[in-house]
Backbone as CSV, one residue per row, in Angstrom:
resi,resn,N_x,N_y,N_z,CA_x,CA_y,CA_z,C_x,C_y,C_z
1,MET,-11.010,10.511,11.186,-9.556,10.332,11.064,-9.249,8.864,10.814
2,GLN,-8.335,8.573,9.899,-7.977,7.197,9.592,-6.950,6.691,10.593
3,THR,-7.073,5.417,10.933,-6.228,4.851,11.972,-5.323,3.786,11.397
4,ASN,-4.034,3.865,11.676,-3.093,2.841,11.268,-3.027,1.802,12.370
5,LEU,-3.582,0.616,12.104,-3.699,-0.394,13.159,-2.459,-1.255,13.313
6,PHE,-1.609,-1.298,12.261,-0.518,-2.247,12.322,0.592,-1.853,11.361
7,ASP,1.722,-2.449,11.548,2.822,-2.321,10.594,2.547,-3.291,9.456
8,PRO,2.299,-2.823,8.214,1.935,-3.716,7.124,2.913,-4.857,6.904
9,LYS,4.198,-4.661,7.221,5.192,-5.707,6.980,4.994,-6.918,7.882
10,SER,4.287,-6.721,8.992,4.123,-7.820,9.945,2.779,-8.514,9.836
11,VAL,1.988,-8.171,8.809,0.632,-8.717,8.687,0.643,-10.227,8.583
12,GLU,1.453,-10.732,7.675,1.423,-12.176,7.427,1.824,-12.942,8.674
13,GLU,2.864,-12.473,9.369,3.322,-13.168,10.565,2.277,-13.149,11.671
14,SER,1.560,-12.018,11.805,0.609,-11.884,12.903,-0.691,-12.609,12.660
15,SER,-1.015,-12.875,11.390,-2.316,-13.438,11.086,-2.261,-14.916,10.753
16,LYS,-1.058,-15.486,10.679,-0.930,-16.850,10.190,-0.540,-17.822,11.290
17,GLN,-1.111,-19.040,11.207,-0.745,-20.113,12.111,0.089,-21.113,11.313
18,SER,0.286,-22.323,11.833,1.061,-23.322,11.114,0.341,-23.752,9.851
19,MET,1.092,-23.897,8.752,0.510,-24.282,7.481,0.137,-25.758,7.503
20,VAL,-0.940,-26.089,6.804,-1.368,-27.472,6.650,-0.830,-27.966,5.324
21,VAL,0.000,-29.001,5.332,0.622,-29.493,4.108,0.032,-30.851,3.758
22,PRO,-0.627,-30.982,2.599,-1.192,-32.268,2.209,-0.091,-33.266,1.893
23,ILE,-0.345,-34.565,2.151,0.681,-35.579,1.952,0.501,-36.345,0.648
24,CYS,-0.637,-36.163,-0.040,-0.885,-36.878,-1.280,-0.283,-36.131,-2.457
25,PRO,0.158,-36.852,-3.493,0.696,-36.172,-4.671,-0.371,-35.359,-5.373
26,SER,0.050,-34.224,-5.959,-0.917,-33.317,-6.569,-1.651,-33.955,-7.736
27,SER,-1.045,-34.955,-8.386,-1.669,-35.572,-9.559,-2.936,-36.333,-9.209
28,SER,-3.134,-36.652,-7.908,-4.302,-37.441,-7.520,-5.504,-36.577,-7.189
29,TYR,-5.365,-35.260,-7.339,-6.431,-34.354,-6.940,-7.175,-33.799,-8.145
30,ARG,-8.506,-33.741,-8.007,-9.351,-33.118,-9.018,-9.629,-31.679,-8.611
31,LYS,-9.363,-30.746,-9.503,-9.590,-29.334,-9.181,-11.092,-29.037,-9.141
32,VAL,-11.523,-28.443,-8.053,-12.938,-28.101,-7.858,-13.025,-26.662,-7.373
33,SER,-13.668,-25.826,-8.148,-13.805,-24.423,-7.771,-14.957,-24.229,-6.794
34,ARG,-14.987,-23.070,-6.180,-16.094,-22.720,-5.302,-17.417,-22.764,-6.050
35,SER,-17.408,-22.347,-7.307,-18.638,-22.351,-8.106,-19.115,-23.769,-8.407
36,LYS,-18.202,-24.736,-8.495,-18.608,-26.127,-8.721,-19.252,-26.715,-7.463
37,ILE,-18.788,-26.282,-6.304,-19.454,-26.689,-5.060,-20.880,-26.152,-5.055
38,GLU,-21.039,-24.910,-5.473,-22.366,-24.303,-5.528,-23.230,-25.010,-6.560
39,LEU,-22.633,-25.443,-7.676,-23.373,-26.191,-8.685,-23.913,-27.493,-8.095
40,TYR,-23.085,-28.184,-7.306,-23.549,-29.422,-6.665,-24.699,-29.145,-5.700
41,LYS,-24.584,-28.077,-4.927,-25.654,-27.734,-3.989,-26.950,-27.412,-4.732
42,ASP,-26.808,-26.828,-5.917,-27.981,-26.459,-6.707,-28.594,-27.668,-7.400
43,CYS,-27.735,-28.543,-7.972,-28.248,-29.716,-8.686,-27.143,-30.750,-8.868
44,PRO,-27.166,-31.853,-8.100,-26.152,-32.904,-8.241,-26.098,-33.502,-9.652
45,ARG,-27.247,-33.555,-10.333,-27.272,-34.127,-11.678,-26.487,-33.245,-12.661
46,CYS,-26.704,-31.936,-12.605,-25.948,-31.007,-13.456,-24.463,-31.053,-13.111
47,PHE,-24.157,-31.181,-11.830,-22.767,-31.292,-11.384,-22.112,-32.532,-11.988
48,TYR,-22.819,-33.647,-11.970,-22.290,-34.904,-12.518,-22.013,-34.768,-14.012
49,PHE,-22.973,-34.231,-14.750,-22.789,-34.063,-16.188,-21.613,-33.129,-16.491
50,ASP,-21.451,-32.115,-15.684,-20.389,-31.139,-15.902,-19.017,-31.750,-15.630
51,LEU,-18.803,-32.246,-14.409,-17.466,-32.687,-14.034,-17.095,-34.064,-14.552
52,LYS,-18.077,-34.950,-14.700,-17.727,-36.312,-15.137,-17.830,-36.491,-16.645
53,MET,-18.769,-35.793,-17.269,-18.997,-35.992,-18.696,-18.625,-34.779,-19.544
54,GLY,-18.260,-33.704,-18.886,-17.836,-32.521,-19.622,-18.965,-31.781,-20.307
55,ILE,-20.202,-31.974,-19.836,-21.368,-31.304,-20.413,-21.849,-30.264,-19.405
56,GLY,-21.408,-29.026,-19.571,-21.753,-27.975,-18.637,-23.048,-27.280,-19.010
57,ARG,-23.580,-26.559,-18.079,-24.754,-25.735,-18.357,-24.379,-24.645,-19.362
58,PRO,-25.354,-24.174,-20.157,-25.060,-23.058,-21.052,-24.575,-21.855,-20.248
59,PRO,-23.542,-21.168,-20.734,-23.016,-20.024,-19.975,-23.993,-18.869,-19.942
60,GLY,-23.986,-18.145,-18.857,-24.834,-16.964,-18.743,-24.170,-15.756,-19.377
61,PHE,-24.866,-14.639,-19.362,-24.302,-13.405,-19.894,-23.234,-12.884,-18.936
62,PRO,-22.162,-12.306,-19.458,-21.123,-11.747,-18.572,-21.627,-10.510,-17.836
63,PHE,-21.271,-10.413,-16.567,-21.698,-9.280,-15.748,-20.635,-8.182,-15.836
64,THR,-20.575,-7.514,-16.988,-19.505,-6.554,-17.216,-19.598,-5.344,-16.297
65,LEU,-20.817,-4.862,-16.016,-20.958,-3.726,-15.107,-20.550,-4.115,-13.685
66,ASN,-20.948,-5.322,-13.263,-20.547,-5.802,-11.941,-19.027,-5.911,-11.851
67,ASN,-18.412,-6.400,-12.933,-16.954,-6.532,-12.945,-16.280,-5.169,-12.838
68,ALA,-16.880,-4.162,-13.479,-16.325,-2.812,-13.400,-16.383,-2.292,-11.966
69,VAL,-17.506,-2.544,-11.288,-17.637,-2.129,-9.884,-16.588,-2.834,-9.028
70,ASP,-16.408,-4.149,-9.253,-15.405,-4.906,-8.500,-14.012,-4.305,-8.677
71,THR,-13.663,-4.007,-9.923,-12.334,-3.477,-10.210,-12.101,-2.139,-9.523
72,LEU,-13.106,-1.255,-9.584,-12.971,0.063,-8.963,-12.906,-0.033,-7.438
73,LEU,-13.683,-0.946,-6.855,-13.625,-1.133,-5.406,-12.253,-1.644,-4.975
74,LYS,-11.701,-2.585,-5.736,-10.362,-3.104,-5.405,-9.334,-1.975,-5.429
75,LYS,-9.418,-1.113,-6.451,-8.484,0.012,-6.535,-8.638,0.936,-5.329
76,GLU,-9.894,1.166,-4.937,-10.164,2.068,-3.817,-9.627,1.504,-2.511
77,PHE,-9.879,0.210,-2.270,-9.390,-0.388,-1.025,-7.875,-0.566,-1.045
78,ASP,-7.292,-0.716,-2.243,-5.838,-0.848,-2.335,-5.121,0.420,-1.864
79,ILE,-5.749,1.576,-2.053,-5.154,2.822,-1.574,-4.926,2.750,-0.064
80,HIS,-5.931,2.247,0.655,-5.817,2.118,2.112,-4.963,0.914,2.496
81,ARG,-4.932,-0.094,1.639,-4.094,-1.268,1.897,-2.620,-0.859,1.944
82,ILE,-2.232,-0.049,0.981,-0.842,0.405,0.907,-0.484,1.267,2.120
83,LYS,-1.418,2.122,2.527,-1.164,3.026,3.657,-1.309,2.327,5.013
84,GLY,-2.008,1.183,5.039,-2.278,0.526,6.316,-3.339,1.246,7.116
85,THR,-4.296,1.884,6.417,-5.335,2.661,7.092,-6.720,2.068,6.844
86,SER,-7.644,2.423,7.705,-9.028,1.983,7.561,-9.713,2.750,6.439
87,HIS,-10.562,2.056,5.709,-11.394,2.705,4.698,-12.535,3.437,5.418
88,PRO,-12.991,4.568,4.879,-14.104,5.288,5.519,-15.348,4.442,5.749
89,LEU,-15.586,3.454,4.881,-16.741,2.575,5.066,-16.600,1.758,6.344
90,MET,-15.380,1.312,6.642,-15.140,0.576,7.886,-15.420,1.466,9.091
91,GLU,-14.939,2.706,9.014,-15.132,3.624,10.124,-16.606,3.982,10.298
92,LYS,-17.328,4.111,9.191,-18.752,4.422,9.252,-19.522,3.340,10.000
93,TYR,-19.136,2.073,9.798,-19.838,0.958,10.433,-19.145,0.476,11.708
94,GLY,-18.151,1.192,12.158,-17.506,0.866,13.427,-16.697,-0.417,13.397
95,ILE,-16.071,-0.717,12.278,-15.285,-1.947,12.147,-13.810,-1.614,12.355
96,ASN,-13.221,-2.210,13.352,-11.824,-1.960,13.690,-10.937,-2.880,12.857
97,ALA,-10.691,-2.484,11.612,-9.953,-3.330,10.682,-9.316,-2.475,9.597
98,VAL,-8.440,-3.123,8.825,-7.821,-2.493,7.658,-7.796,-3.523,6.535
99,PRO,-7.710,-3.109,5.279,-7.550,-4.068,4.190,-6.248,-4.841,4.372
100,LEU,-6.327,-6.153,4.212,-5.161,-7.015,4.414,-4.060,-6.704,3.399
101,ARG,-2.850,-6.632,3.903,-1.681,-6.509,3.036,-0.873,-7.790,3.181
102,ASP,-0.925,-8.623,2.156,-0.284,-9.938,2.195,0.236,-10.254,0.802
103,GLU,1.396,-10.862,0.727,2.016,-11.140,-0.566,1.197,-12.115,-1.418
104,HIS,0.306,-12.882,-0.804,-0.487,-13.858,-1.538,-1.812,-13.297,-2.050
105,LEU,-2.182,-12.100,-1.614,-3.532,-11.596,-1.891,-3.817,-11.471,-3.389
106,LYS,-2.888,-10.946,-4.156,-3.118,-10.769,-5.592,-3.413,-12.103,-6.276
107,GLU,-2.729,-13.138,-5.855,-2.988,-14.470,-6.407,-4.358,-14.971,-5.989
108,TRP,-4.746,-14.705,-4.736,-6.062,-15.133,-4.259,-7.181,-14.425,-5.008
109,GLN,-6.896,-13.226,-5.543,-7.900,-12.441,-6.256,-7.899,-12.711,-7.763
110,GLU,-6.985,-13.530,-8.240,-6.827,-13.734,-9.676,-7.652,-14.933,-10.152
111,ASN,-8.409,-14.735,-11.234,-9.227,-15.802,-11.795,-8.379,-17.020,-12.156
112,PHE,-8.922,-18.207,-11.867,-8.313,-19.498,-12.157,-7.091,-19.800,-11.266
113,LYS,-6.804,-18.918,-10.337,-5.769,-19.191,-9.333,-6.447,-19.261,-7.976
114,GLY,-6.568,-18.113,-7.307,-7.287,-18.091,-6.042,-6.537,-18.758,-4.913
115,ILE,-7.195,-18.885,-3.779,-6.639,-19.600,-2.631,-7.045,-21.060,-2.746
116,ARG,-6.106,-21.975,-2.462,-6.312,-23.398,-2.743,-5.980,-24.261,-1.530
117,PHE,-6.635,-25.431,-1.513,-6.307,-26.416,-0.499,-6.622,-27.804,-1.042
118,LYS,-5.685,-28.728,-0.840,-5.881,-30.117,-1.278,-6.557,-30.890,-0.149
119,TYR,-7.821,-31.241,-0.369,-8.603,-31.959,0.642,-8.501,-33.455,0.340
120,SER,-7.638,-34.152,1.080,-7.287,-35.527,0.749,-8.431,-36.540,0.873
121,PRO,-9.368,-36.420,1.840,-10.424,-37.438,1.917,-11.246,-37.567,0.633
122,ALA,-11.435,-36.480,-0.096,-12.204,-36.527,-1.348,-11.307,-36.395,-2.575
123,HIS,-10.004,-36.212,-2.355,-9.042,-35.997,-3.449,-9.479,-34.853,-4.352
124,PHE,-9.845,-33.762,-3.724,-10.187,-32.527,-4.438,-9.167,-31.447,-4.079
125,GLU,-8.766,-30.683,-5.077,-8.051,-29.440,-4.812,-9.081,-28.323,-4.943
126,VAL,-9.522,-27.826,-3.816,-10.583,-26.825,-3.782,-9.961,-25.438,-3.889
127,PHE,-10.570,-24.577,-4.707,-10.046,-23.221,-4.811,-11.182,-22.223,-4.987
128,GLY,-10.904,-20.988,-4.601,-11.875,-19.912,-4.733,-11.165,-18.586,-4.879
129,VAL,-11.779,-17.672,-5.604,-11.204,-16.350,-5.873,-11.934,-15.310,-5.020
130,VAL,-11.213,-14.679,-4.123,-11.827,-13.720,-3.200,-11.841,-12.321,-3.811
131,ASP,-12.794,-11.505,-3.371,-12.798,-10.094,-3.755,-11.840,-9.303,-2.870
132,ASP,-11.936,-9.521,-1.565,-11.062,-8.797,-0.655,-11.004,-9.516,0.680
133,ILE,-9.989,-9.178,1.458,-9.839,-9.698,2.821,-9.376,-8.544,3.697
134,TRP,-10.003,-8.418,4.857,-9.617,-7.399,5.820,-8.978,-8.072,7.035
135,LEU,-8.190,-7.316,7.738,-7.545,-7.785,8.965,-8.084,-6.990,10.135
136,ASN,-8.676,-7.686,11.115,-9.220,-6.960,12.266,-8.174,-6.798,13.364
137,SER,-8.541,-6.108,14.413,-7.595,-5.786,15.493,-7.178,-7.019,16.298
138,LYS,-7.882,-8.160,16.118,-7.526,-9.398,16.801,-6.544,-10.243,15.986
139,GLY,-6.143,-9.734,14.829,-5.253,-10.505,13.963,-5.980,-11.559,13.158
140,GLU,-7.309,-11.431,13.022,-8.118,-12.386,12.260,-8.408,-11.837,10.864
141,LEU,-8.443,-12.740,9.897,-8.816,-12.351,8.550,-10.336,-12.351,8.420
142,MET,-10.836,-11.360,7.701,-12.282,-11.229,7.487,-12.546,-11.260,5.984
143,VAL,-13.321,-12.239,5.530,-13.633,-12.377,4.112,-14.639,-11.306,3.699
144,VAL,-14.373,-10.664,2.573,-15.231,-9.591,2.069,-15.585,-9.876,0.620
145,ASP,-16.861,-9.738,0.290,-17.307,-9.969,-1.080,-18.046,-8.736,-1.582
146,TYR,-17.745,-8.328,-2.815,-18.400,-7.177,-3.416,-19.622,-7.633,-4.196
147,LYS,-20.723,-6.931,-4.053,-21.938,-7.214,-4.803,-22.485,-5.921,-5.390
148,ALA,-22.993,-5.995,-6.616,-23.611,-4.837,-7.262,-25.015,-5.215,-7.711
149,THR,-25.967,-4.328,-7.461,-27.349,-4.564,-7.850,-28.026,-3.214,-8.069
150,SER,-29.287,-3.251,-8.413,-30.079,-2.019,-8.492,-31.504,-2.370,-8.122
151,THR,-31.895,-1.987,-6.921,-33.204,-2.328,-6.420,-33.703,-1.239,-5.476
152,THR,-35.011,-1.074,-5.435,-35.617,-0.132,-4.490,-35.993,-0.826,-3.188
153,ARG,-35.867,-2.146,-3.169,-36.184,-2.899,-1.954,-34.983,-2.945,-1.018
154,LYS,-35.252,-3.115,0.250,-34.179,-3.268,1.228,-33.473,-4.598,0.976
155,ILE,-32.169,-4.571,0.964,-31.393,-5.790,0.736,-31.427,-6.643,1.991
156,ASP,-31.936,-7.861,1.851,-32.105,-8.764,2.990,-31.554,-10.130,2.610
157,LEU,-30.433,-10.501,3.187,-29.811,-11.783,2.867,-30.584,-12.961,3.441
158,ASN,-31.532,-12.695,4.319,-32.322,-13.763,4.945,-33.727,-13.849,4.370
159,ASP,-33.890,-13.425,3.119,-35.221,-13.442,2.509,-35.575,-14.779,1.862
160,GLY,-34.680,-15.772,1.993,-34.958,-17.099,1.458,-34.642,-17.274,-0.014
161,GLN,-34.180,-16.227,-0.681,-33.821,-16.339,-2.092,-32.616,-17.273,-2.243
162,ASN,-32.678,-18.174,-3.251,-31.603,-19.140,-3.441,-30.253,-18.468,-3.662
163,TYR,-30.251,-17.366,-4.425,-28.968,-16.734,-4.716,-28.366,-16.078,-3.479
164,HIS,-29.211,-15.635,-2.547,-28.687,-15.092,-1.295,-28.076,-16.200,-0.438
165,GLU,-28.694,-17.379,-0.454,-28.110,-18.511,0.267,-26.772,-18.891,-0.358
166,GLY,-26.692,-18.780,-1.675,-25.434,-19.040,-2.365,-24.361,-18.035,-1.983
167,TYR,-24.742,-16.775,-1.806,-23.787,-15.756,-1.370,-23.189,-16.130,-0.015
168,LYS,-24.035,-16.613,0.886,-23.566,-16.993,2.215,-22.576,-18.161,2.122
169,ARG,-22.919,-19.153,1.315,-22.004,-20.293,1.154,-20.677,-19.854,0.542
170,GLN,-20.747,-18.864,-0.337,-19.533,-18.339,-0.944,-18.565,-17.824,0.125
171,ILE,-19.073,-17.012,1.036,-18.258,-16.516,2.141,-17.681,-17.668,2.951
172,GLU,-18.510,-18.681,3.231,-18.090,-19.800,4.078,-17.006,-20.647,3.417
173,VAL,-17.087,-20.839,2.106,-16.041,-21.596,1.407,-14.714,-20.863,1.504
174,TYR,-14.732,-19.552,1.320,-13.495,-18.783,1.429,-12.936,-18.830,2.848
175,GLN,-13.816,-18.767,3.843,-13.360,-18.865,5.235,-12.706,-20.219,5.483
176,TRP,-13.329,-21.263,4.964,-12.793,-22.622,5.123,-11.437,-22.751,4.459
177,LEU,-11.284,-22.221,3.254,-10.015,-22.304,2.533,-8.904,-21.584,3.286
178,LEU,-9.213,-20.415,3.813,-8.207,-19.674,4.569,-7.804,-20.428,5.828
179,ARG,-8.773,-21.006,6.527,-8.463,-21.774,7.732,-7.605,-22.988,7.392
180,LYS,-7.926,-23.662,6.313,-7.165,-24.843,5.921,-5.744,-24.484,5.498
181,ASN,-5.535,-23.236,5.107,-4.188,-22.783,4.785,-3.461,-22.225,6.002
182,GLY,-4.065,-22.387,7.181,-3.380,-22.044,8.415,-3.608,-20.653,8.940
183,TYR,-4.574,-19.915,8.401,-4.817,-18.553,8.856,-5.880,-18.509,9.952
184,LYS,-5.757,-17.513,10.815,-6.797,-17.209,11.801,-7.886,-16.428,11.084
185,VAL,-9.102,-16.938,11.147,-10.194,-16.352,10.366,-11.375,-16.029,11.275
186,SER,-11.893,-14.847,11.138,-13.092,-14.455,11.875,-14.319,-15.140,11.277
187,ASP,-15.269,-15.496,12.125,-16.540,-16.032,11.626,-17.330,-14.956,10.884
188,THR,-17.040,-13.706,11.170,-17.763,-12.594,10.554,-17.137,-12.199,9.221
189,GLY,-17.948,-12.219,8.186,-17.539,-11.721,6.881,-18.429,-10.551,6.500
190,TYR,-18.113,-9.913,5.391,-18.876,-8.725,4.990,-19.167,-8.720,3.489
191,PHE,-20.341,-8.200,3.160,-20.697,-7.914,1.782,-20.691,-6.397,1.604
192,VAL,-19.895,-5.922,0.647,-19.949,-4.516,0.266,-20.963,-4.430,-0.868
193,TYR,-22.156,-3.977,-0.542,-23.278,-3.971,-1.495,-23.408,-2.592,-2.137
194,CYS,-23.250,-2.535,-3.468,-23.391,-1.286,-4.217,-24.723,-1.323,-4.962
195,ASN,-25.627,-0.434,-4.578,-26.980,-0.423,-5.123,-27.137,0.774,-6.066
196,GLY,-27.291,0.486,-7.356,-27.432,1.539,-8.344,-28.709,2.342,-8.144
197,LEU,-28.581,3.659,-8.097,-29.716,4.538,-7.813,-30.508,4.847,-9.076
198,LYS,-31.838,4.732,-8.968,-32.721,4.975,-10.112,-33.517,6.272,-9.978
199,ASP,-33.345,6.983,-8.879,-34.183,8.153,-8.619,-33.527,9.472,-9.014
200,LYS,-32.470,9.414,-9.825,-31.831,10.636,-10.290,-32.614,11.242,-11.449
201,LYS,-32.507,12.546,-11.627,-33.254,13.228,-12.681,-32.758,12.863,-14.069
202,ALA,-31.476,12.575,-14.170,-30.901,12.245,-15.480,-29.694,11.326,-15.298
203,PHE,-29.319,10.677,-16.382,-28.173,9.775,-16.364,-26.870,10.564,-16.297
204,ASP,-26.733,11.578,-17.156,-25.554,12.448,-17.191,-24.243,11.666,-17.286
205,ALA,-24.305,10.568,-18.014,-23.113,9.752,-18.289,-22.445,9.203,-17.033
206,LYS,-23.220,9.023,-15.955,-22.656,8.413,-14.760,-23.742,7.676,-13.997
207,LEU,-23.350,6.590,-13.377,-24.258,5.778,-12.568,-23.829,5.889,-11.118
208,GLU,-24.729,6.363,-10.277,-24.406,6.552,-8.864,-24.925,5.374,-8.040
209,PHE,-24.187,5.075,-6.959,-24.525,3.935,-6.110,-24.639,4.362,-4.652
210,ALA,-25.540,3.697,-3.946,-25.560,3.754,-2.484,-24.810,2.524,-1.994
211,VAL,-23.791,2.730,-1.174,-22.951,1.621,-0.730,-23.321,1.248,0.697
212,GLU,-23.609,-0.040,0.884,-24.020,-0.554,2.188,-23.122,-1.714,2.580
213,LEU,-22.792,-1.803,3.844,-21.979,-2.897,4.354,-22.868,-3.836,5.164
214,ILE,-22.917,-5.103,4.756,-23.774,-6.095,5.411,-22.892,-7.189,5.995
215,SER,-23.011,-7.426,7.275,-22.209,-8.459,7.939,-22.904,-9.813,7.838
216,TYR,-22.097,-10.856,7.894,-22.647,-12.216,7.886,-21.743,-13.113,8.728
217,THR,-22.348,-13.867,9.634,-21.599,-14.812,10.461,-21.642,-16.184,9.802
218,GLY,-20.496,-16.625,9.303,-20.437,-17.874,8.554,-20.279,-19.097,9.438
219,ASN,-20.607,-20.242,8.869,-20.440,-21.538,9.522,-20.052,-22.537,8.443
220,ASP,-18.801,-22.962,8.416,-18.314,-23.815,7.329,-18.399,-25.317,7.639
221,ASN,-19.178,-25.695,8.650,-19.255,-27.108,9.054,-19.800,-28.021,7.956
222,TRP,-20.545,-27.475,7.013,-21.168,-28.282,5.971,-20.216,-28.655,4.836
223,ILE,-19.092,-27.978,4.743,-18.272,-28.069,3.530,-17.636,-29.444,3.346
224,GLU,-16.998,-29.975,4.357,-16.295,-31.245,4.190,-17.269,-32.393,3.933
225,LYS,-18.416,-32.359,4.571,-19.449,-33.366,4.303,-19.901,-33.273,2.842
226,THR,-20.065,-32.057,2.363,-20.495,-31.856,0.981,-19.424,-32.332,0.003
227,LEU,-18.158,-32.087,0.295,-17.081,-32.550,-0.573,-17.070,-34.078,-0.661
228,GLY,-17.355,-34.737,0.470,-17.456,-36.197,0.448,-18.613,-36.670,-0.422
229,GLU,-19.742,-35.985,-0.340,-20.896,-36.328,-1.180,-20.584,-36.105,-2.665
230,MET,-19.854,-35.053,-2.955,-19.480,-34.766,-4.337,-18.597,-35.866,-4.908
231,ARG,-17.663,-36.363,-4.090,-16.807,-37.459,-4.537,-17.622,-38.724,-4.780
232,GLU,-18.535,-39.037,-3.882,-19.398,-40.201,-4.066,-20.225,-40.070,-5.344
233,CYS,-20.705,-38.868,-5.601,-21.497,-38.609,-6.807,-20.684,-38.900,-8.064
234,LEU,-19.441,-38.422,-8.101,-18.607,-38.599,-9.286,-18.143,-40.041,-9.458
235,ASP,-18.080,-40.802,-8.376,-17.617,-42.187,-8.447,-18.690,-43.146,-8.962
236,LYS,-19.910,-42.680,-9.088,-20.993,-43.538,-9.570,-20.961,-43.652,-11.097
237,ASP,-21.500,-44.761,-11.589,-21.521,-45.000,-13.031,-22.689,-44.323,-13.725
238,THR,-23.681,-43.945,-12.966,-24.853,-43.284,-13.544,-25.116,-41.972,-12.831
239,PRO,-25.689,-40.996,-13.519,-25.945,-39.690,-12.896,-27.074,-39.764,-11.877
240,PRO,-27.132,-38.814,-10.963,-28.243,-38.734,-10.011,-29.557,-38.521,-10.761
241,PRO,-30.687,-38.795,-10.109,-31.991,-38.576,-10.767,-32.223,-37.106,-11.055
242,GLN,-33.173,-36.844,-11.942,-33.505,-35.467,-12.296,-33.967,-34.693,-11.081
243,ASN,-33.498,-33.478,-10.987,-33.853,-32.599,-9.879,-35.082,-31.785,-10.279
244,LYS,-36.193,-32.008,-9.584,-37.448,-31.346,-9.952,-37.378,-29.829,-9.794
245,ASP,-36.436,-29.337,-8.992,-36.323,-27.900,-8.763,-35.311,-27.230,-9.694
246,CYS,-34.691,-28.008,-10.568,-33.659,-27.467,-11.460,-34.278,-27.099,-12.806
247,GLU,-34.183,-25.836,-13.200,-34.785,-25.388,-14.457,-34.049,-25.971,-15.666
248,TYR,-32.779,-26.278,-15.512,-32.029,-26.882,-16.611,-32.481,-28.316,-16.851
249,CYS,-32.649,-29.078,-15.762,-33.152,-30.447,-15.878,-34.552,-30.450,-16.477
250,ALA,-35.380,-29.502,-16.042,-36.748,-29.419,-16.556,-36.748,-29.111,-18.053
251,TYR,-35.857,-28.236,-18.489,-35.776,-27.877,-19.907,-35.381,-29.102,-20.740
252,ILE,-34.363,-29.819,-20.293,-33.907,-31.020,-21.035,-35.012,-32.065,-21.091
253,SER,-35.737,-32.224,-19.977,-36.819,-33.207,-19.944,-37.925,-32.844,-20.935
254,LYS,-38.270,-31.562,-21.035,-39.316,-31.134,-21.983,-38.858,-31.344,-23.428
255,ILE,-37.587,-31.122,-23.685,-37.066,-31.338,-25.033,-37.164,-32.814,-25.401
256,LYS,-36.781,-33.684,-24.475,-36.840,-35.126,-24.736,-38.264,-35.582,-24.960
257,ASN,-39.176,-35.078,-24.161,-40.586,-35.514,-24.249,-41.266,-35.001,-25.506
258,SER,-40.732,-33.935,-26.087,-41.345,-33.376,-27.283,-40.792,-33.949,-28.566
259,SER,-39.753,-34.731,-28.477,-39.104,-35.266,-29.688,-39.704,-36.617,-30.072
């Protein structure tokens, strides 16, 4: 049975604290997306070339199937958002929450908009686009990210893979942004993992998924220190040294050495 935990009209009032208002003019801030923070964590040299010199990494292929899964999941959770009821996945995993109903959510989910905060020590306007946010019974917001994959292995976010560490930082940046905008935020976030099944007898014009909910306890203590490092990086006249672990830096170095 689905449970109505709250009056949807009172969500914003119950989940929000005092807003943090920056005192610096907006013109003094450099816009930095969540993905640019991840770029710096991956390679400060690539970050420098991108933001200071306008030379970005070659774009990857668009994840059109992943985007389709994201869109369908949003539609599915929106049904319960409107009703103020728990999604069956929440009930299956014993999570006492409902999809957040807030007038700002659509903007937070929109590309190139997202949730924003002007961080004055580094003069960055940091922003990130969330997949979803849930509201728990304590009045805390819970960051939720949708992921789509197809693997026969057990999904383990602690397997040391760089992209899994990036997923964790993604949750933490969103938690930090929400807190800086004055919201009460749970340390616990969730990944809705959709795993495409390969063991079916035939395709039959449909792709079936096993859906798993994976919790993650975030810690955003690293973010402000990293933003300060990013500002220091951009203020230098020369780029950081080549990163031996960066495949892009290695590719450029091989091209130079072969010419």
